[in-house]
C-alpha positions as CSV (number, residue, x, y, z in Angstrom):
1,M,-27.5,-109.9,109.6
2,L,-27.7,-107.9,106.4
3,D,-26.9,-110.6,103.9
4,T,-27.8,-110.6,100.2
5,I,-31.3,-112.2,100.8
6,N,-32.2,-109.6,103.4
7,L,-31.1,-106.9,101.1
8,I,-33.3,-108.3,98.3
9,L,-36.2,-108.4,100.8
10,L,-35.5,-104.8,101.8
11,S,-35.7,-103.8,98.1
12,N,-39.0,-105.8,98.0
13,I,-40.4,-103.5,100.8
14,V,-39.5,-100.5,98.7
15,I,-41.3,-101.9,95.7
16,Y,-44.4,-102.6,97.8
17,L,-44.3,-99.0,99.1
18,G,-44.1,-97.8,95.6
19,F,-47.2,-99.8,94.7
20,A,-49.0,-98.5,97.7
21,G,-48.2,-94.8,96.8
22,F,-49.3,-95.4,93.2
23,L,-52.5,-97.0,94.2
24,F,-53.3,-94.3,96.8
25,K,-52.7,-91.5,94.2
26,R,-54.5,-93.0,91.2
27,G,-57.2,-95.4,92.7
28,K,-60.7,-94.1,92.4
29,K,-63.0,-96.4,94.4
30,K,-62.2,-95.8,98.1
31,A,-63.4,-99.2,99.5
32,V,-61.4,-101.1,96.9
33,V,-58.3,-99.1,97.3
34,N,-58.4,-99.2,101.2
35,S,-59.0,-103.0,101.1
36,Y,-56.0,-103.5,98.9
37,L,-53.8,-101.0,100.8
38,F,-54.4,-103.3,103.8
39,V,-53.0,-106.2,101.6
40,I,-49.9,-104.3,100.6
41,F,-49.0,-103.1,104.1
42,S,-49.6,-106.6,105.5
43,A,-47.1,-107.8,102.9
44,I,-44.7,-105.2,104.0
45,F,-45.0,-106.3,107.7
46,W,-44.7,-109.9,106.6
47,T,-41.5,-109.2,104.7
48,T,-40.1,-107.1,107.6
49,A,-40.9,-110.0,109.9
50,M,-38.9,-112.4,107.7
51,I,-35.9,-110.0,107.7
52,I,-35.9,-109.8,111.5
53,F,-36.4,-113.5,111.9
54,R,-33.5,-114.3,109.7
55,S,-31.3,-111.8,111.5
56,M,-32.1,-112.8,115.1
57,P,-29.9,-115.0,117.3
58,Q,-30.9,-118.4,118.8
59,S,-32.3,-116.8,121.9
60,S,-35.1,-114.8,120.2
61,S,-35.6,-116.8,117.0
62,L,-38.6,-118.7,118.4
63,F,-40.4,-115.5,119.3
64,W,-39.8,-113.9,115.9
65,C,-40.7,-117.1,114.1
66,K,-44.2,-116.9,115.8
67,V,-44.4,-113.3,114.9
68,L,-43.6,-114.1,111.3
69,Y,-46.3,-116.8,111.0
70,V,-49.0,-114.6,112.8
71,V,-48.2,-111.7,110.5
72,A,-48.4,-114.0,107.5
73,I,-52.2,-114.5,108.3
74,F,-52.8,-110.8,107.5
75,P,-51.9,-110.7,103.8
76,S,-53.8,-114.0,103.2
77,Y,-56.9,-112.7,105.0
78,G,-56.5,-109.3,103.2
79,L,-56.5,-111.0,99.8
80,Y,-59.7,-112.9,100.7
81,L,-61.3,-109.7,101.9
82,F,-60.3,-107.9,98.6
83,S,-61.8,-110.7,96.6
84,Q,-65.2,-109.9,98.3
85,V,-64.9,-106.1,97.9
86,F,-63.7,-105.9,94.3
87,P,-64.9,-104.5,91.9
88,Y,-67.8,-102.4,93.2
89,G,-66.6,-101.7,96.8
90,E,-69.3,-103.7,98.4
91,L,-68.4,-105.1,101.9
92,P,-69.2,-108.7,102.7
93,K,-72.0,-109.6,105.0
94,I,-71.4,-109.3,108.8
95,K,-72.0,-113.0,109.3
96,Q,-69.5,-114.0,106.6
97,T,-66.9,-111.6,108.0
98,A,-67.4,-112.7,111.5
99,W,-66.6,-116.4,111.0
100,T,-63.5,-115.6,108.9
101,V,-62.3,-113.3,111.6
102,I,-62.9,-115.9,114.3
103,V,-61.0,-118.6,112.3
104,S,-58.2,-116.3,111.7
105,L,-57.8,-115.3,115.4
106,T,-58.0,-118.9,116.3
107,I,-55.2,-119.8,114.1
108,A,-53.1,-116.9,115.3
109,I,-53.6,-118.0,119.0
110,L,-52.6,-121.6,118.1
111,V,-49.4,-120.1,116.5
112,V,-48.6,-118.2,119.7
113,L,-49.3,-121.1,122.1
114,P,-46.2,-123.2,122.9
115,G,-45.6,-126.3,120.8
116,L,-48.9,-126.6,119.0
117,I,-47.9,-125.2,115.5
118,I,-44.3,-124.2,116.1
119,K,-42.1,-126.2,118.6
120,R,-38.7,-124.6,118.3
121,V,-36.1,-123.1,115.9
122,D,-32.8,-124.7,115.2
123,I,-29.8,-122.7,113.8
124,H,-27.2,-124.4,111.5
125,P,-24.2,-122.1,110.6
126,G,-24.3,-121.0,106.8
127,L,-27.9,-122.4,106.4
128,E,-31.4,-121.1,106.7
129,K,-33.0,-121.6,110.2
130,V,-34.9,-124.8,110.6
131,I,-38.3,-124.7,112.1
132,I,-39.6,-127.7,114.1
133,W,-43.3,-128.0,113.7
134,G,-46.0,-129.0,116.1
135,N,-48.8,-131.5,115.5
136,L,-51.3,-128.8,114.5
137,Y,-49.2,-127.3,111.7
138,F,-51.5,-128.9,109.2
139,L,-54.3,-126.6,110.6
140,Y,-52.2,-123.5,109.7
141,F,-51.5,-125.0,106.2
142,L,-55.2,-125.7,105.6
143,Y,-56.2,-122.2,106.8
144,I,-53.8,-120.3,104.5
145,S,-54.4,-122.5,101.5
146,G,-58.2,-122.6,102.2
147,I,-58.7,-118.8,102.6
148,I,-56.6,-118.2,99.5
149,G,-58.6,-120.8,97.6
150,Y,-61.9,-119.3,98.8
151,G,-60.7,-115.9,97.4
152,L,-59.9,-117.5,94.1
153,I,-63.2,-119.2,93.8
154,T,-65.0,-115.9,94.6
155,L,-63.0,-114.1,91.8
156,L,-63.8,-116.9,89.4
157,R,-67.5,-116.6,90.1
158,K,-67.5,-112.9,89.6
159,Y,-65.5,-113.4,86.4
160,F,-68.2,-115.5,84.8
161,K,-71.0,-113.0,85.9
162,E,-69.3,-109.8,84.6
163,S,-68.5,-108.6,81.1
164,G,-66.4,-106.0,79.3
165,I,-63.6,-104.2,81.3
166,V,-64.7,-105.5,84.7
167,R,-64.3,-109.1,83.4
168,A,-60.9,-108.3,82.0
169,Q,-59.9,-106.8,85.4
170,L,-61.1,-109.9,87.2
171,K,-59.1,-112.0,84.8
172,Y,-55.9,-110.2,85.7
173,I,-56.5,-110.3,89.4
174,F,-57.4,-114.0,89.3
175,W,-54.2,-115.0,87.5
176,G,-52.0,-112.7,89.6
177,Y,-53.7,-114.1,92.7
178,F,-53.3,-117.7,91.4
179,F,-49.6,-117.5,90.3
180,G,-48.4,-115.1,92.9
181,S,-50.1,-116.5,96.0
182,G,-50.0,-120.0,94.8
183,M,-46.3,-120.0,94.1
184,A,-45.6,-118.2,97.4
185,M,-47.3,-121.1,99.3
186,F,-44.9,-123.6,97.7
187,P,-41.6,-122.2,99.3
188,N,-43.3,-120.8,102.4
189,L,-45.7,-123.5,103.4
190,L,-45.3,-126.8,101.6
191,L,-41.4,-127.1,101.4
192,P,-40.9,-126.1,105.1
193,W,-43.5,-128.7,106.1
194,M,-41.2,-131.2,104.2
195,G,-38.2,-129.8,106.1
196,I,-36.7,-127.8,103.2
197,F,-36.0,-124.1,104.4
198,K,-33.4,-122.9,101.7
199,I,-36.0,-120.8,100.0
200,N,-38.5,-120.1,102.7
201,W,-38.1,-116.3,102.0
202,M,-39.1,-116.6,98.4
203,G,-42.8,-116.2,99.0
204,Q,-42.3,-112.5,100.0
205,I,-40.8,-111.8,96.6
206,L,-43.3,-113.8,94.6
207,G,-46.0,-111.8,96.2
208,I,-45.0,-109.0,94.0
209,I,-46.7,-110.7,91.0
210,T,-50.1,-110.7,92.8
211,I,-49.8,-107.1,94.1
212,A,-48.4,-105.7,90.8
213,L,-51.2,-107.2,88.6
214,T,-54.0,-106.3,91.2
215,V,-52.8,-102.6,91.6
216,Y,-52.8,-102.2,87.9
217,A,-56.3,-103.8,87.7
218,I,-57.6,-101.3,90.2
219,I,-56.2,-98.2,88.7
220,A,-56.3,-98.9,84.9
221,H,-59.3,-98.1,82.7
222,R,-58.2,-100.7,80.3
223,F,-55.9,-103.5,80.4
224,M,-52.7,-104.7,78.8
225,D,-53.4,-107.8,76.8
226,I,-52.2,-111.0,78.3
227,K,-49.3,-111.3,75.9
228,L,-48.0,-108.0,77.1
229,V,-48.3,-108.9,80.6
230,L,-46.6,-112.2,80.1
231,R,-43.8,-110.6,78.2
232,K,-43.1,-108.0,81.0
233,T,-43.6,-110.6,83.8
234,S,-41.5,-113.3,82.2
235,V,-38.7,-110.9,81.3
236,F,-38.6,-109.4,84.7
237,T,-38.7,-112.8,86.4
238,A,-36.1,-114.3,84.1
239,S,-33.8,-111.3,84.7
240,I,-34.2,-111.5,88.5
241,I,-33.5,-115.3,88.5
242,T,-30.5,-114.9,86.2
243,I,-29.0,-112.5,88.8
244,I,-30.1,-114.1,92.1
245,I,-28.9,-117.6,91.4
246,P,-25.3,-116.7,90.5
247,A,-25.3,-114.2,93.4
248,L,-26.4,-116.8,95.9
249,F,-23.9,-119.3,94.4
250,F,-21.1,-116.8,94.7
251,D,-22.1,-115.8,98.2
252,Y,-22.1,-119.5,99.3
253,L,-18.7,-120.1,97.8
254,V,-17.1,-117.1,99.5
255,R,-18.7,-117.8,102.9
256,N,-17.5,-121.5,102.9
257,Y,-14.2,-121.4,101.0
258,F,-12.9,-117.8,101.4
259,T,-13.8,-117.1,105.0
260,E,-11.0,-114.5,105.3
261,I,-13.1,-112.0,103.2
262,P,-15.6,-110.0,105.2
263,S,-19.1,-111.1,104.4
264,N,-20.4,-107.4,104.3
265,I,-18.0,-106.6,101.5
266,V,-19.1,-109.6,99.5
267,T,-22.7,-108.7,100.0
268,F,-22.3,-105.1,98.8
269,S,-20.1,-106.1,95.9
270,V,-22.8,-108.6,94.7
271,I,-25.5,-106.0,95.0
272,I,-23.6,-103.3,93.1
273,L,-22.7,-105.8,90.4
274,A,-26.3,-107.0,90.1
275,V,-27.6,-103.4,89.8
276,L,-25.0,-102.6,87.1
277,I,-25.7,-105.7,84.9
278,F,-29.5,-105.9,85.5
279,P,-30.5,-103.5,82.6
280,S,-28.3,-105.4,80.1
281,I,-29.8,-108.7,81.1
282,K,-33.4,-107.3,81.0
283,N,-32.8,-105.9,77.4
284,Y,-31.3,-109.2,76.3
285,Y,-34.4,-111.1,77.5
286,Y,-36.7,-108.5,75.9
287,R,-35.0,-109.1,72.5
288,L,-35.2,-112.8,73.0
289,A,-38.9,-112.7,73.9
290,N,-39.9,-110.4,71.1
291,K,-38.0,-112.6,68.6
292,Y,-39.2,-116.0,69.6
293,F,-42.3,-115.6,71.8
294,F,-44.0,-112.3,71.3
295,S,-43.2,-111.4,67.6
296,S,-46.6,-109.6,67.2
297,L,-45.8,-106.9,69.9
298,Y,-44.6,-103.7,68.5
299,D,-42.1,-101.0,69.7
300,A,-44.2,-97.9,70.5
301,R,-41.3,-95.5,70.2
302,Q,-40.3,-96.9,66.8
303,V,-44.0,-96.7,65.4
304,I,-44.3,-93.1,66.6
305,A,-40.9,-92.1,65.2
306,E,-41.4,-93.8,61.8
307,L,-44.9,-92.2,61.4
308,S,-43.6,-88.8,62.5
309,E,-40.9,-89.0,59.8
310,K,-43.4,-90.0,57.1
311,L,-45.8,-87.4,58.0
312,R,-43.2,-84.7,57.8
313,S,-42.3,-85.8,54.3
314,T,-45.5,-84.9,52.5
315,L,-48.4,-82.5,52.3
316,D,-50.5,-84.8,50.1
317,I,-53.7,-85.6,52.3
318,S,-54.2,-88.9,50.6
319,M,-50.7,-90.0,51.3
320,I,-51.2,-89.0,55.0
321,Y,-54.3,-91.3,55.1
322,D,-52.3,-94.2,53.6
323,F,-49.3,-93.7,56.0
324,V,-51.5,-93.6,59.2
325,S,-53.7,-96.5,58.2
326,G,-50.9,-98.7,57.1
327,M,-48.7,-98.0,60.1
328,L,-51.5,-98.6,62.6
329,T,-52.6,-101.8,60.9
330,N,-49.1,-103.2,60.9
331,A,-48.5,-102.3,64.5
332,F,-51.7,-103.5,66.0
333,H,-52.5,-106.1,63.4
334,A,-55.9,-104.5,63.1
335,K,-58.4,-106.0,60.7
336,A,-59.6,-102.7,59.5
337,A,-58.6,-99.0,59.7
338,G,-60.2,-95.8,58.6
339,I,-60.1,-92.0,58.9
340,L,-62.9,-89.6,59.1
341,T,-63.1,-85.8,59.1
342,L,-65.7,-83.6,60.8
343,D,-68.0,-81.4,58.7
344,E,-68.4,-78.3,60.9
345,T,-71.6,-77.2,59.1
346,S,-73.6,-80.4,59.4
347,K,-71.7,-81.8,62.5
348,K,-71.3,-85.2,60.7
349,Y,-68.2,-87.3,60.2
350,V,-67.3,-88.0,56.6
351,T,-65.3,-91.1,55.7
352,R,-62.1,-90.1,53.8
353,H,-60.2,-93.4,54.1
354,N,-61.6,-96.9,54.6
355,A,-59.6,-100.1,54.6
356,G,-61.7,-103.1,55.8
357,F,-64.8,-101.6,57.3
358,A,-68.2,-102.8,56.2
359,T,-70.0,-99.4,55.9
360,G,-72.8,-100.6,53.5
361,G,-72.1,-97.7,51.3
362,Q,-72.8,-95.2,54.1
363,N,-70.3,-92.4,53.9
364,K,-71.5,-89.8,56.5
365,F,-72.2,-90.5,60.2
366,A,-74.0,-88.2,62.7
367,G,-72.0,-87.0,65.7
368,N,-72.9,-87.9,69.3
369,K,-73.0,-84.9,71.6
370,F,-72.6,-87.0,74.8
371,L,-69.6,-89.0,73.4
372,H,-68.1,-85.8,72.0
373,E,-68.2,-84.1,75.4
374,E,-67.2,-87.1,77.4
375,Y,-64.4,-88.4,75.2
376,I,-63.6,-86.6,72.0
377,S,-63.3,-83.0,73.3
378,K,-61.1,-84.4,76.1
379,N,-58.9,-86.2,73.7
380,R,-59.9,-89.7,75.0
381,S,-60.2,-92.7,72.8
382,I,-63.6,-94.3,72.6
383,V,-63.3,-98.2,73.2
384,A,-66.3,-100.0,72.0
385,E,-65.9,-102.7,74.7
386,E,-66.2,-100.0,77.3
387,L,-69.6,-98.7,75.9
388,K,-71.1,-102.1,76.3
389,S,-71.4,-101.5,80.0
390,D,-72.8,-98.0,79.5
391,K,-76.6,-98.3,79.7
392,R,-77.4,-94.7,78.8
393,P,-79.7,-94.1,75.8
394,E,-77.2,-91.5,74.4
395,T,-74.7,-94.3,73.6
396,A,-77.1,-97.0,72.4
397,A,-77.3,-96.0,68.8
398,T,-73.6,-95.3,68.5
399,M,-72.8,-98.7,70.1
400,E,-75.1,-100.5,67.6
401,L,-73.4,-98.6,64.7
402,L,-69.9,-99.5,66.0
403,N,-70.8,-103.1,66.3
404,K,-72.4,-103.3,63.0
405,M,-69.4,-101.9,61.2
406,G,-66.8,-103.7,63.5
407,V,-65.2,-100.7,64.9
408,E,-63.2,-101.4,68.1
409,V,-61.6,-98.0,68.8
410,L,-62.2,-94.4,67.8
411,T,-59.4,-91.9,68.5
412,P,-60.0,-88.2,68.2
413,L,-57.9,-86.0,65.8
414,N,-57.8,-82.7,67.8
415,I,-55.8,-79.6,67.5
416,K,-56.2,-77.6,70.7
417,D,-59.9,-77.2,71.2
418,K,-60.8,-78.0,67.6
419,T,-61.8,-81.5,66.4
420,I,-61.0,-82.3,62.8
421,G,-61.8,-86.0,62.7
422,L,-61.5,-89.5,64.0
423,I,-59.2,-92.5,63.5
424,A,-61.2,-95.8,63.5
425,L,-59.6,-99.2,64.1
426,G,-61.2,-102.6,63.9
427,P,-60.5,-105.6,66.2
428,K,-57.0,-107.1,66.5
429,E,-56.5,-110.3,64.5
430,S,-55.3,-111.9,67.7
431,G,-58.6,-111.1,69.5
432,D,-56.7,-109.2,72.2
433,M,-58.1,-105.9,73.6
434,Y,-56.6,-102.5,72.9
435,N,-54.6,-101.8,76.1
436,D,-53.4,-98.7,77.8
437,E,-50.2,-98.7,75.8
438,D,-52.1,-99.0,72.6
439,L,-54.3,-96.1,73.5
440,Q,-51.4,-93.9,74.5
441,V,-49.8,-94.7,71.2
442,L,-53.1,-93.8,69.4
443,E,-53.4,-90.5,71.3
444,I,-49.8,-89.4,70.2
445,V,-50.5,-90.6,66.6
446,G,-53.9,-88.8,66.7
447,A,-52.1,-85.5,67.7
448,Q,-49.5,-86.0,65.0
449,T,-52.0,-86.9,62.3
450,A,-54.3,-84.0,63.2
451,I,-51.5,-81.6,62.7
452,A,-50.4,-83.2,59.5
453,M,-53.9,-83.2,58.2
454,E,-54.5,-79.7,59.1
455,N,-51.3,-78.6,57.4
456,A,-52.2,-80.6,54.3
457,L,-55.7,-79.3,54.1
458,L,-54.4,-75.7,54.7
459,Y,-51.8,-76.2,52.0
460,D,-54.4,-77.5,49.6
461,E,-56.7,-74.6,50.4
462,T,-53.9,-72.1,50.1
463,R,-52.8,-73.6,46.7
464,K,-56.4,-73.4,45.3
465,F,-56.8,-70.0,46.9
466,N,-53.6,-68.7,45.3
467,I,-54.8,-69.7,41.9
468,N,-58.1,-68.0,42.4
469,L,-56.5,-65.1,44.1
470,K,-54.2,-64.4,41.2
471,R,-57.1,-64.1,38.8
472,E,-59.1,-62.1,41.3
473,V,-56.2,-59.8,42.0
474,E,-55.6,-59.1,38.3
475,R,-59.3,-58.2,37.9
476,A,-59.5,-56.3,41.2
477,T,-56.4,-54.3,40.3
478,R,-58.0,-53.0,37.2
479,D,-61.1,-52.1,39.1
480,L,-59.1,-50.6,41.9
481,R,-57.2,-48.4,39.5
482,N,-60.3,-47.1,37.9
483,A,-61.9,-46.6,41.4
484,N,-58.8,-44.9,42.7
485,D,-58.9,-42.4,39.9
486,Q,-62.5,-41.7,40.5
487,L,-61.9,-41.4,44.3
488,K,-59.1,-38.9,43.7
489,K,-61.3,-36.8,41.7
490,L,-64.2,-37.0,44.3
491,D,-61.8,-36.3,47.1
492,Q,-60.4,-33.3,45.3
493,A,-63.9,-32.1,44.6
494,K,-64.9,-32.6,48.2
495,S,-61.9,-30.6,49.5
496,D,-62.5,-27.9,47.0
497,F,-66.2,-27.6,48.0
498,I,-65.4,-27.6,51.7
499,S,-62.7,-24.9,51.2
500,I,-64.9,-22.8,49.1
501,A,-68.1,-23.3,51.2
502,S,-66.1,-22.5,54.4
503,H,-64.6,-19.3,52.9
504,Q,-68.1,-18.2,51.7
505,L,-69.6,-18.9,55.1
506,R,-66.9,-17.2,57.1
507,T,-67.5,-13.7,55.8
508,P,-71.3,-13.5,56.6
509,L,-70.7,-15.2,59.9
510,T,-68.1,-12.7,60.9
511,V,-70.5,-9.9,59.9
512,I,-73.3,-11.4,61.9
513,K,-70.9,-11.7,65.0
514,G,-69.9,-8.0,64.6
515,Y,-73.3,-6.6,64.4
516,V,-74.7,-8.8,67.2
517,S,-71.8,-7.8,69.4
518,M,-72.5,-4.2,68.8
519,I,-76.2,-4.4,69.5
520,L,-75.4,-6.3,72.8
521,E,-73.0,-3.6,73.8
522,G,-75.8,-1.0,73.3
523,N,-74.4,0.8,70.3
524,F,-77.9,0.9,68.8
525,G,-79.7,1.7,71.9
526,D,-80.8,-0.1,75.1
527,L,-82.2,-3.6,74.9
528,S,-85.0,-5.2,77.0
529,P,-83.9,-8.3,79.0
530,A,-85.8,-10.5,76.7
531,E,-84.1,-9.0,73.6
532,K,-80.8,-9.3,75.2
533,D,-81.2,-13.0,76.1
534,S,-82.4,-13.8,72.6
535,L,-79.4,-12.0,71.0
536,E,-77.1,-13.8,73.4
537,I,-78.4,-17.2,72.1
538,V,-77.9,-15.8,68.5
539,F,-74.3,-14.8,69.4
540,Q,-73.4,-18.2,70.9
541,S,-75.0,-20.1,68.0
542,N,-73.0,-17.9,65.6
543,E,-69.9,-18.7,67.6
544,R,-70.4,-22.4,67.2
545,L,-70.9,-21.9,63.4
546,I,-67.7,-19.9,63.2
547,R,-65.7,-22.7,65.0
548,L,-67.3,-25.4,62.8
549,V,-66.3,-23.4,59.7
550,E,-62.8,-22.9,61.2
551,N,-62.5,-26.6,61.9
552,L,-63.6,-27.5,58.4
553,L,-61.1,-25.2,56.9
554,N,-58.3,-26.5,59.0
555,I,-59.2,-30.1,58.1
556,S,-59.3,-29.2,54.5
557,R,-55.9,-27.6,54.8
558,I,-54.5,-30.4,56.9
559,E,-55.5,-33.1,54.4
560,S,-54.4,-31.2,51.4
561,G,-51.1,-30.2,53.2
562,R,-51.8,-26.5,52.9
563,L,-52.0,-25.7,56.7
564,Q,-49.2,-23.2,57.5
565,Y,-47.6,-22.8,60.9
566,S,-46.0,-19.5,62.1
567,L,-43.7,-20.7,64.8
568,A,-42.5,-18.5,67.6
569,T,-40.7,-19.1,71.0
570,V,-43.2,-18.1,73.7
571,P,-44.4,-19.2,77.2
572,L,-47.4,-21.4,77.2
573,E,-48.8,-19.6,80.2
574,K,-49.4,-16.5,78.1
575,I,-51.9,-18.4,75.8
576,T,-53.4,-20.2,78.8
577,D,-53.9,-16.9,80.7
578,S,-55.7,-15.3,77.7
579,V,-58.1,-18.2,77.2
580,V,-58.8,-18.6,80.9
581,E,-59.6,-14.9,81.1
582,E,-61.9,-15.1,78.1
583,L,-63.9,-18.1,79.4
584,T,-64.1,-17.3,83.1
585,N,-67.4,-15.4,83.0
586,Y,-68.9,-17.9,80.5
587,I,-68.0,-20.9,82.8
588,K,-69.1,-19.2,86.1
589,K,-72.4,-18.1,84.4
590,N,-73.1,-21.9,84.0
591,G,-72.8,-22.4,87.7
592,L,-69.4,-24.1,87.6
593,K,-66.4,-23.5,89.8
594,F,-63.3,-22.5,87.6
595,I,-59.9,-23.1,89.0
596,Y,-56.6,-22.1,87.3
597,K,-53.5,-23.5,88.8
598,K,-51.0,-21.1,87.4
599,P,-47.3,-22.0,87.8
600,T,-45.6,-20.2,90.7
601,A,-42.4,-19.8,88.7
602,P,-42.0,-19.1,84.9
603,L,-42.0,-22.4,82.8
604,P,-39.5,-23.0,80.0
605,L,-40.5,-21.6,76.6
606,V,-42.1,-23.7,73.8
607,K,-41.8,-23.1,70.0
608,I,-45.4,-23.0,68.7
609,D,-47.9,-21.4,66.5
610,E,-49.7,-19.2,69.0
611,E,-53.0,-19.1,67.2
612,K,-53.2,-22.9,66.6
613,I,-52.3,-23.7,70.2
614,R,-54.7,-21.1,71.5
615,Q,-57.4,-22.8,69.4
616,V,-56.6,-26.1,71.1
617,V,-56.6,-24.7,74.6
618,L,-59.9,-23.0,73.9
619,N,-61.4,-26.1,72.5
620,L,-60.4,-28.3,75.4
621,I,-61.7,-25.9,78.1
622,D,-64.9,-25.2,76.2
623,N,-65.5,-29.0,75.9
624,A,-65.1,-29.4,79.6
625,A,-67.7,-26.7,80.2
626,K,-70.1,-28.2,77.7
627,Y,-70.0,-31.7,79.3
628,T,-70.0,-30.6,83.0
629,K,-73.4,-29.8,84.5
630,Q,-72.2,-29.2,88.0
631,G,-69.0,-29.1,90.0
632,S,-65.7,-27.7,88.8
633,I,-63.2,-27.3,86.0
634,T,-59.5,-27.1,86.8
635,V,-56.7,-26.0,84.4
636,S,-53.0,-26.6,85.2
637,L,-49.6,-26.2,83.6
638,K,-46.4,-28.0,84.7
639,K,-43.0,-29.2,83.4
640,A,-42.5,-33.0,83.1
641,D,-39.7,-34.9,81.4
642,G,-38.6,-32.1,79.1
643,N,-42.1,-31.2,78.2
644,I,-44.7,-28.6,79.2
645,V,-47.9,-30.4,80.0
646,F,-51.3,-28.7,79.8
647,T,-54.3,-30.4,81.6
648,V,-58.0,-29.5,82.0
649,S,-59.9,-31.6,84.5
650,D,-63.6,-31.6,85.1
651,S,-66.3,-33.3,87.3
652,G,-68.5,-34.0,84.2
653,I,-70.1,-37.0,82.6
654,G,-66.8,-38.9,82.2
655,I,-65.8,-41.2,79.4
656,K,-66.5,-44.9,79.0
657,P,-63.3,-47.1,78.7
658,E,-64.4,-48.3,75.3
659,D,-64.8,-44.7,74.0
660,L,-61.3,-43.6,74.9
661,P,-59.4,-45.0,72.0
662,N,-61.7,-43.3,69.4
663,L,-62.0,-39.7,70.9
664,F,-59.5,-38.1,68.7
665,K,-60.7,-39.6,65.4
666,K,-62.6,-37.6,62.8
667,F,-66.4,-37.3,63.5
668,S,-66.0,-39.4,66.6
669,R,-68.0,-38.6,69.8
670,G,-68.3,-40.5,73.1
671,T,-71.3,-42.8,73.8
672,G,-74.1,-40.6,75.3
673,T,-72.5,-37.2,74.7
674,S,-75.2,-36.3,72.2
675,L,-77.7,-36.4,75.1
676,V,-75.7,-33.9,77.0
677,H,-74.5,-31.6,74.1
678,T,-76.4,-32.1,70.9
679,E,-74.5,-29.6,68.7
680,G,-71.1,-31.4,68.8
681,T,-69.6,-32.6,65.5
682,G,-66.6,-34.7,66.6
683,L,-64.2,-32.5,64.7
684,G,-62.6,-30.4,67.5
685,L,-60.6,-33.1,69.1
686,Y,-59.4,-34.4,65.8
687,V,-58.2,-30.9,64.7
688,A,-56.5,-30.6,68.1
689,R,-54.7,-33.8,67.7
690,M,-53.5,-32.9,64.2
691,M,-52.1,-29.6,65.4
692,I,-50.5,-30.9,68.5
693,E,-48.8,-33.7,66.6
694,A,-47.6,-31.1,64.0
695,H,-45.8,-29.5,67.0
696,N,-44.1,-32.8,67.9
697,G,-46.3,-33.1,70.9
698,M,-48.8,-35.6,72.3
699,I,-52.5,-35.3,73.3
700,W,-54.5,-37.7,75.4
701,A,-57.7,-38.3,77.5
702,E,-58.2,-40.0,80.8
703,S,-61.3,-40.9,82.9
704,D,-62.1,-43.0,85.9
705,G,-65.4,-44.0,84.2
706,E,-68.8,-42.9,83.3
707,G,-70.1,-40.1,85.6
708,R,-66.6,-39.6,87.3
709,G,-65.2,-36.7,85.3
710,S,-62.4,-36.6,82.7
711,R,-58.9,-35.2,82.1
712,F,-57.7,-33.9,78.7
713,S,-54.0,-33.2,78.4
714,F,-51.4,-32.3,75.8
715,S,-47.6,-31.9,76.0
716,L,-45.2,-29.8,74.0
717,P,-41.5,-30.1,74.0
718,V,-39.5,-27.2,75.7
719,V,-37.0,-25.2,73.7
720,S,-33.5,-26.4,74.2
721,S,-31.4,-23.9,76.0
């Protein structure tokens, strides 16, 4: 029989399952969590047994009645067991557990045996089933009330022994235990003993109070203050009662006076109507409770919204301090409020706003590394009450300071990984603790305030900086004009000097090259091997000087805009062939394998200055030879994406990844290249880049890493046909 009451009980099971999932996911102490999961699932089986008992016909009602009262032993015993385990997860002694288990089994056996506790079950149409008790029912009553009472006494003893958060947790569990289980005993044990069975299913619903408060006590780091709990509990209970009583009355009227209407239709109609009107009824009771009973409680969303609006309206740092302090003081009814900023240099917190704290004239406070790492850097508020149970020496001095000044909560002001300060709040005027909702609000307010403070401080710094900057810019502009004039003169003098020096050097170097070449060719007689080797060294050194002078001249012309290009449409293979032929003997003489992958078919033409591009090709191949001690050098040409690409690869020293971006800059050389080739200047690749870019091409270098060779390439656009 799926009537309204059974549907309510089914919804109760769903709520219990939700509590179980929430506890399993967030509970931290395994023994505590497991012991209370046993309580929750026992309550689920107990509620399920009640649904089945109410639905069964006369023939099986007695059996399911006994199942119901046997199953009811488990949540009662589970609550007792939990009272022993909480809060530290310590299991009770074996002797103590043994006698409670023996007593519980004895009661279960007495329930099962015929006629001792339960004689029979009578059914009266339209009414709840009537249970006829045996002479030993009082033992069942004493057992249930006794084991619950024993659990309550255990919790009370622990409450007086503990302090801080643990004591607050025990308070919540005790009152949840007292009201939930105590109230459940009234409709489930006492009234049925007196022959009243109309609400013998109510205990399963009232058990939610015990389980809800206990689950919250297990998982929460801090607690809602008692007024908040009372408000939520009273509003929820009043809303449920307001819906259930008319629903039951309506169901009774229809079943007794309108029998032609199907009962299932009535039940589902009542449920749908209850679901639809429940939010409106709950909101009404919230307004009523806030107006007449809990006027000191605040609306978190309204506080955050109002503060956000005010913080957006100003960039004045002092107004931000006033807004935050005033809003939090009004919301929490705190006795004091303050804001501190962190001095990054000294690692001390400096008081910027103080409303009510007795600092004794102290304005700066040293930071605590342990608390910073454990709380502030993780954006967690520091609750002074929590630190009382922390016996570590790292927190002792800070705890003493907080107590001395009357600080109850410190909330970090963080922007990403940067801490800019703290919000400090004193105790509430009501004496209540700062609860989870309070701390969630403070974390949001802290994030908003940190951003507002950072913006205000940056604005103030920017404003001051702009004033100073204006003065500095005016002064610097004058200095820059003068310096720029001087630099122009120096740059022109440098260019003129390089140009003149290069021209003056070129003539004697060319003469030296000519005469040395003639001597080597035997025009002035035969040479001994030693003389020939010496002149070869002179010739190569003279060649390097000629290239250096040529590079200096080119740079001078490039930077002054005087470098001229004589463009002609030619095949790039022609230049490459010439350079390869010129350098083949030189490369092979150094013991290197020289490979030229000449295209099998003619490549498209390019429009270039032959002498400039020849200089680039010569430079790239010569560089490969200089920095390759063994292995091979490979030259290749190919067409790719409308360009002719020239590449020279080697098996030399390679290039470090960090050197690649700088290779084509003026006077730049790769790390370690000076150890291989000491005469390099860092000008050749720079000149090559400038020349290739002047031809609308690109030049680049690649390497798999140090010691793994390198590849230098340039591309030139083909001539459109």
